[in-house]
C-alpha positions as a printed Julia matrix, in Angstrom:
499×3 Matrix{Float64}:
  -0.04  -0.01   -0.23
   1.47   3.45   -0.89
   1.65   6.09    1.65
  -0.42   9.29    0.87
   1.62  11.63    3.14
   4.58  12.56    1.21
   5.78  15.24    3.65
   7.15  13.15    6.38
  10.69  14.5     7.29
  13.41  12.01    6.73
  14.94  10.16    9.65
  18.47   9.68    8.4
  20.66  10.8     5.14
  19.59  12.68    2.25
  18.84  10.34   -0.18
  15.52   8.89    1.11
  14.32  12.36    1.03
  15.34  12.85   -2.61
  13.73   9.75   -3.64
  10.5   10.8    -1.64
  10.33  14.06   -3.3
  11.02  12.52   -6.71
   8.1   10.03   -6.17
   5.98  12.49   -4.91
   6.29  14.88   -7.81
   6.16  12.17  -10.2
   2.81  10.97   -8.7
   1.08  14.32   -8.57
   2.11  15.12  -12.24
   0.51  11.76  -13.17
  -2.89  13.25  -11.94
  -4.52  15.32  -14.89
  -5.88  17.79  -12.24
  -4.06  20.99  -11.02
  -3.14  20.64   -7.24
  -5.43  22.56   -5.17
  -4.2   25.04   -2.44
  -4.03  24.33    1.09
  -7.33  25.47    2.65
  -8.22  22.93    5.44
  -6.4   23.98    8.5
  -6.33  22.63   12.19
  -7.89  25.31   14.42
  -5.08  27.04   16.57
  -5.26  26.04   20.23
  -5.91  29.33   21.41
  -9.06  29.47   19.43
 -10.23  26.14   20.65
  -9.61  26.94   24.25
 -12.02  30.11   23.87
 -14.92  27.67   22.78
 -14.02  24.39   21.67
 -17.61  23.48   20.7
 -17.44  26.17   18.07
 -14.71  24.4    16.11
 -15.14  20.58   17.11
 -17.98  18.67   15.46
 -20.66  17.68   17.79
 -22.61  14.93   15.91
 -20.99  13.98   12.65
 -17.04  14.11   11.66
 -15.82  14.6     7.94
 -12.59  14.2     6.34
  -9.35  12.78    7.58
  -9.2   15.18   10.61
 -12.55  13.85   12.12
 -14.02  10.81   10.41
 -12.46   8.31   12.86
 -13.41  10.49   16.1
 -13.6    8.01   18.74
 -16.98   9.71   20.15
 -18.58  10.28   16.88
 -17.91   7.33   14.91
 -19.55   4.63   16.58
 -22.94   7.03   16.7
 -22.92   7.95   13.31
 -21.3    5.55   10.68
 -24.24   3.58   10.1
 -26.12   6.9     9.42
 -23.46   7.74    7.04
 -23.89   4.4     5.35
 -27.63   5.0     5.21
 -27.21   8.25    3.51
 -24.77   6.68    1.02
 -27.31   3.91    0.18
 -29.8    6.84   -0.61
 -27.75   8.43   -2.92
 -26.86   5.1    -4.82
 -30.41   4.43   -5.5
 -31.17   7.69   -6.57
 -28.51   7.85   -9.1
 -28.72   4.03   -9.78
 -24.96   3.52   -9.21
 -24.39  -0.14   -9.8
 -21.0   -0.34   -8.35
 -19.86   2.18   -5.76
 -16.35   0.72   -5.51
 -15.41   1.32   -9.29
 -17.49   4.31  -10.14
 -16.78   6.52   -7.37
 -14.03   4.97   -4.68
 -11.68   4.1    -7.64
 -12.05   7.81   -9.24
 -11.33   9.4    -5.79
  -8.23   7.0    -5.21
  -6.73   8.35   -8.46
  -6.79  12.0    -7.0
  -5.6   11.27   -3.46
  -2.22  12.39   -4.26
  -3.39  15.9    -5.02
  -6.02  15.79   -2.18
  -3.58  15.57    0.51
  -1.99  19.28   -0.13
  -5.36  20.55    0.65
  -4.88  20.01    4.54
  -2.1   21.37    6.65
  -1.99  17.84    8.39
  -2.65  14.61    6.66
  -2.5   11.15    8.43
  -0.4    8.24    6.91
  -2.29   5.53    5.61
  -3.03   3.88    2.24
  -4.86   5.33   -0.64
  -7.61   2.81   -0.93
  -8.72   3.65    2.76
  -8.94   7.51    2.13
 -10.46   6.73   -1.29
 -13.51   4.97    0.94
 -13.36   7.78    3.55
 -13.83  10.37    0.92
 -16.45   8.63   -1.06
 -18.65   7.92    2.24
 -18.3   11.54    3.46
 -18.81  13.09    0.06
 -21.97  11.34   -0.62
 -23.14  11.92    2.81
 -22.51  15.67    2.44
 -24.51  15.28   -1.09
 -27.48  13.49    0.63
 -27.66  16.11    3.55
 -27.5   19.39    1.22
 -30.58  17.59   -0.84
 -32.37  16.78    2.22
 -31.71  20.47    3.36
 -32.87  21.84   -0.02
 -35.99  19.83   -0.17
 -36.99  19.6     3.4
 -35.53  22.96    4.83
 -33.52  21.35    7.53
 -31.38  18.34    8.23
 -31.18  15.15   10.21
 -28.01  16.23   11.67
 -26.58  19.36   12.86
 -25.68  21.99   10.11
 -23.15  23.67   12.21
 -20.78  20.81   11.95
 -20.96  20.94    8.19
 -19.42  24.55    8.23
 -16.72  23.81   10.56
 -13.14  24.5     9.21
 -11.59  21.15   10.13
 -14.62  19.33    8.93
 -14.53  20.58    5.14
 -14.31  18.0     2.22
 -12.26  19.42   -0.63
 -14.02  20.54   -3.66
 -11.49  18.5    -5.72
 -13.18  15.33   -4.2
 -16.9   16.56   -4.5
 -16.23  17.14   -8.37
 -14.94  13.77   -8.68
 -18.36  12.63   -7.26
 -20.09  14.82   -9.48
 -18.47  13.15  -12.58
 -19.04   9.63  -11.24
 -22.72  10.37  -10.77
 -23.56  12.66  -13.84
 -20.94  11.7   -16.26
 -17.88  13.37  -17.44
 -20.04  15.89  -19.56
 -23.08  15.63  -17.35
 -24.84  19.11  -17.63
 -26.44  18.58  -14.16
 -24.77  20.45  -11.48
 -25.13  18.53   -8.05
 -23.34  21.01   -5.99
 -23.4   24.6    -6.92
 -27.14  25.25   -6.43
 -26.96  23.33   -3.06
 -24.11  25.4    -1.91
 -25.87  28.51   -2.64
 -28.97  27.45   -0.82
 -27.13  26.33    2.28
 -25.02  29.69    2.25
 -28.22  31.92    1.97
 -29.89  30.09    4.61
 -27.04  30.0     7.09
 -24.86  33.09    6.5
 -25.39  35.91    9.04
 -24.86  38.48    6.22
 -26.37  39.22    2.91
 -24.51  37.16    0.08
 -23.03  38.71   -2.89
 -25.21  39.34   -5.99
 -22.1   38.43   -8.1
 -21.7   34.83   -8.55
 -18.56  33.13   -6.87
 -16.14  31.76   -9.38
 -17.17  27.92   -8.87
 -13.9   26.65  -10.4
 -12.17  28.35   -7.62
 -14.11  27.18   -4.8
 -12.17  25.05   -2.17
 -15.06  23.65   -0.13
 -18.45  24.63    1.53
 -16.98  27.19    4.0
 -14.85  28.63    1.46
 -18.0   29.08   -0.67
 -19.81  31.14    1.97
 -16.94  33.08    2.55
 -16.38  34.16   -0.85
 -20.23  34.7    -1.06
 -20.15  37.03    1.8
 -16.7   39.03    1.13
 -16.35  38.27   -2.78
 -12.65  39.06   -2.73
 -12.73  39.16   -6.57
 -13.86  42.85   -6.6
 -11.86  43.86   -3.6
  -8.32  45.58   -3.59
  -5.99  43.01   -2.42
  -3.99  44.16    0.44
  -1.09  42.56    2.46
  -1.71  41.31    6.06
   1.15  41.42    8.64
   0.79  39.16   11.51
   2.33  39.57   14.88
   3.35  36.54   16.91
   1.89  36.33   20.37
   4.52  37.99   22.76
   6.27  39.96   19.95
   4.89  43.23   21.29
   7.81  44.42   24.0
   6.12  44.91   27.44
   7.5   48.66   28.19
   6.8   49.24   31.85
   6.67  52.93   33.2
   9.65  53.77   35.67
   7.53  54.22   38.54
   5.95  50.67   38.13
   9.33  49.04   37.85
  10.47  50.85   41.17
   7.35  49.65   42.85
   7.81  46.09   41.81
  11.37  46.34   43.01
  10.12  47.59   46.41
   7.46  44.59   46.53
  10.5   42.05   45.61
  12.44  43.33   48.57
   9.48  43.13   50.9
   9.1   39.56   50.1
  12.53  39.02   51.82
  11.56  40.53   54.94
   8.96  38.86   57.32
   8.15  42.04   59.21
   7.21  43.83   56.14
   4.56  41.46   54.87
   1.58  43.87   55.94
   3.18  46.8    53.91
   3.52  44.22   51.16
  -0.1   43.87   50.64
  -0.67  47.61   50.47
   1.72  47.94   47.69
   0.41  45.06   45.82
  -2.92  46.57   45.97
  -1.58  49.97   45.01
   0.17  48.3    41.73
  -2.94  46.47   40.81
  -5.03  49.59   40.79
  -2.65  51.83   39.08
  -1.1   49.63   36.35
  -3.67  47.12   35.51
  -4.77  48.34   31.98
  -6.9   47.24   29.13
  -4.03  45.91   27.19
  -3.89  42.99   29.55
  -7.3   42.03   28.59
  -7.38  38.85   26.25
  -9.93  40.41   24.15
  -8.97  43.06   21.89
 -11.1   45.18   19.58
 -11.23  48.12   17.49
 -11.28  51.25   19.75
 -14.46  52.9    19.22
 -17.21  54.13   21.6
 -20.49  52.06   21.66
 -23.77  52.82   19.94
 -25.51  54.12   22.93
 -22.23  56.41   23.91
 -22.04  57.75   20.14
 -25.81  58.59   20.25
 -26.01  59.88   23.71
 -22.66  61.89   23.56
 -22.19  62.83   19.96
 -25.67  62.68   18.43
 -24.61  59.99   16.02
 -27.4   58.06   14.47
 -27.25  54.27   13.16
 -29.31  53.48   10.1
 -29.59  50.39    7.95
 -27.75  50.84    4.65
 -30.02  50.52    1.65
 -27.61  49.0    -0.78
 -26.67  45.29   -0.94
 -22.63  45.41   -0.62
 -22.95  43.37    2.54
 -20.27  43.88    5.06
 -18.36  46.56    2.62
 -21.59  48.68    3.0
 -20.37  50.8     6.27
 -19.98  54.39    5.94
 -20.48  57.54    8.21
 -22.0   60.55    6.54
 -23.12  63.83    8.01
 -23.57  62.5    11.52
 -25.38  59.07   10.44
 -23.44  55.72   10.39
 -24.8   53.29    7.76
 -24.39  49.52    8.8
 -25.69  46.43    6.8
 -28.08  43.67    8.27
 -26.72  40.91   10.18
 -29.05  37.89   11.3
 -28.15  36.37   14.43
 -29.8   32.96   15.28
 -28.42  30.02   17.41
 -25.7   28.82   15.19
 -24.48  32.17   14.14
 -21.45  32.49   16.35
 -20.28  28.97   15.22
 -20.5   30.21   11.71
 -18.92  33.54   12.22
 -15.93  31.91   14.49
 -15.25  29.59   11.55
 -15.48  32.17    8.78
 -13.04  34.36   10.68
 -10.56  31.45   11.38
 -10.77  30.46    7.72
  -9.95  34.04    6.79
  -7.12  34.56    9.09
  -5.37  31.2     8.23
  -5.78  31.74    4.45
  -4.36  35.44    4.66
  -1.31  33.7     6.76
  -0.97  30.92    4.43
  -2.15  31.39    1.18
   0.5   31.66   -1.59
  -1.94  32.96   -4.06
  -3.14  36.06   -2.25
  -6.39  37.58   -2.47
  -7.25  37.25    1.41
  -7.49  40.25    3.61
  -9.26  40.51    7.05
 -12.44  42.28    5.91
 -14.73  39.72    7.56
 -12.42  39.89   10.77
 -12.54  43.74   10.75
 -16.26  43.89   10.57
 -16.91  41.51   13.56
 -14.22  43.59   15.54
 -15.98  46.65   14.73
 -19.41  45.23   16.14
 -17.44  44.08   19.25
 -16.42  47.79   19.7
 -19.86  49.27   19.25
 -21.79  46.54   21.3
 -21.03  47.14   24.99
 -24.44  46.37   26.44
 -28.05  45.29   25.63
 -28.96  48.86   25.08
 -26.54  48.85   22.08
 -28.16  45.63   20.68
 -31.79  47.05   21.14
 -30.91  50.45   19.16
 -29.49  48.48   16.21
 -32.55  46.2    16.46
 -34.82  48.77   16.05
 -33.23  49.97   13.1
 -33.35  46.67   11.53
 -29.53  46.39   11.64
 -29.64  43.28   13.79
 -32.24  40.55   13.12
 -32.66  37.06   14.21
 -33.73  34.96   17.22
 -30.71  35.61   19.4
 -31.69  37.52   22.67
 -29.97  40.71   23.1
 -27.89  39.54   26.16
 -26.83  36.57   24.19
 -25.6   38.8    21.22
 -23.61  41.16   23.77
 -21.9   37.76   24.96
 -21.24  36.74   21.46
 -19.35  39.87   20.48
 -17.54  40.43   23.8
 -16.4   37.01   23.7
 -14.72  36.93   20.14
 -11.01  38.09   20.15
  -9.35  39.55   17.27
  -6.28  38.47   15.19
  -2.85  40.04   15.88
  -3.09  41.12   12.19
  -3.39  44.31   10.16
  -3.95  44.91    6.43
  -1.64  47.24    4.89
  -3.15  50.5     3.81
  -6.22  51.91    5.55
 -10.02  49.96    4.87
 -12.81  51.86    4.24
 -14.17  50.42    7.65
 -11.02  51.66    9.61
 -11.65  55.52    7.89
 -15.21  54.98    9.11
 -13.98  54.11   12.95
 -11.57  57.16   12.53
 -14.26  59.45   11.59
 -16.71  58.29   14.31
 -13.73  58.61   16.87
 -12.88  62.32   15.61
 -16.59  63.3    15.91
 -16.95  61.82   19.62
 -13.63  63.15   20.86
 -14.82  66.64   19.66
 -17.47  66.85   21.97
 -16.47  69.42   24.9
 -17.82  66.88   27.72
 -15.46  64.23   26.26
 -12.12  66.39   25.79
 -12.67  67.52   29.66
 -13.05  63.91   30.73
  -9.95  62.94   28.83
  -8.02  65.73   30.29
  -9.31  64.92   33.87
  -8.19  61.33   33.33
  -4.74  62.45   31.81
  -4.17  64.73   35.02
  -5.18  61.91   37.21
  -2.89  59.51   35.81
  -0.06  62.04   36.18
  -1.07  62.51   39.91
  -1.2   58.66   40.44
   2.42  58.4    39.37
   3.44  60.94   41.71
   1.67  59.37   44.22
   3.06  55.98   43.34
   6.7   57.41   43.59
   6.04  58.78   47.25
   4.6   55.67   48.21
   7.65  53.77   46.88
  10.06  55.93   48.36
   8.33  55.67   51.79
   7.98  51.91   51.19
  11.8   51.68   50.46
  12.65  53.46   53.75
  10.33  51.38   55.87
  11.83  48.31   54.41
  15.4   49.46   54.78
  14.75  50.35   58.45
  13.12  46.69   59.06
  16.06  45.12   57.55
  18.42  46.96   59.72
  16.33  46.03   62.79
  15.94  42.33   61.86
  19.61  41.56   60.34
  21.78  44.41   61.74
  25.29  43.88   60.48
  24.43  40.72   58.35
  25.14  39.98   54.29
  21.43  40.14   53.99
  21.24  43.79   55.03
  23.91  44.78   52.93
  22.5   42.93   50.01
  18.95  44.42   50.55
  20.6   48.11   50.76
  22.39  47.58   47.68
  19.48  46.13   45.84
  17.16  49.25   46.79
  19.81  51.72   46.02
  20.35  50.3    42.67
  16.75  50.67   41.94
  16.71  54.23   43.15
  19.36  55.08   41.02
  17.71  53.66   37.96
  14.59  55.49   38.64
  16.52  58.74   39.18
  18.26  58.43   35.91
  14.77  57.84   34.09
  13.02  60.76   35.55
  15.61  63.33   34.82
């Protein structure tokens, strides 16, 4: 049995690797189909930690990542086979192995590059895996189209790790309808599924079906339609790559706290210092949730008189603008499954922007969701948007607040300023120009300056107390000299920084 994982690093010597690459390239060239791009990714662990049920299938696992899931496989495998039998009878396939599985087996060498990780097993096993899961997907999309509902949970079908490559589905289409068959068994079903489940209006322009990677990709492009957008580079920052620059007063306060930890008699004073540090230096940047900085809907309305109105055109998430005190927003429909769909669309956008060699992926959807995270802080904000028909759907106001306050944004930015970022800048400019806001910000600035001065005085007083305590408890010892040197060094650093 031939291995279908051509990217296992060699364990010894260079020649096995050369032989492996020669064989892999020859095998892929023998398949008369262009190798599709990488488009099915493992969800990063930090996203799974936020909400694992949004990314891991709950009822049915598809493709090599989840087909053999220990919890799902025994419950759903017979249901899969039942669905396969329905398709076989509908299309009158006399031999599933020869007509479908064998076709898919021939293209496995160009299917594996669709995945960022692909398990190592034989081609025949994967041919049957994709045959079963592909026919199940066809069956369920057909049921959804006719009966407006699924026997299984549609959320599972839109999860990124659960996607079936379009190249596999097209081979199934050829097996069922013939090489030159005119019946399109996928595109219409994809469109209906996307229209029924997308939180956003779909583009009126048709998606280039020849470039669709899978069902989630079809929905994404139907929403964003990158074909008409201006492609912009995306730069990502690694977690922890932003230097943590602390104020000099905070460094001195930390030094005093460290010194207090060495002296048993100074523990009561240590608690006071730690409380002061927490109050003064715990900032918004330490939050795990980052979002576009923009006032909420109610703040913009009550303070700056900004009105929010439903946009009349059908440009979807691109249709956001601010004109003459009025912010125009597109409609978003939020139901029970919407958070799962939003999270997987955003994860797909970020991972494609980071990994695609073909370009064409920005962060437009991520920026839109980030903007909604910024303007929605409370149920009052949701109510105001719902009154303007900007938010629709069955999800309750409080649930919508939790949804947008729980989605973090990527550490990435597009080159150039997007239209949405320009709108945010205009909203902030109007809000910041209000006299009461200017007064409040000036007062906060003065309070921060005063807090630093108070911190300095507290730190100096704390240092003197600690020094005295050290002398009393360890007079003449090496500990005393070490502590005095430690505190003196920190005071010297601070003096040089404030001069």
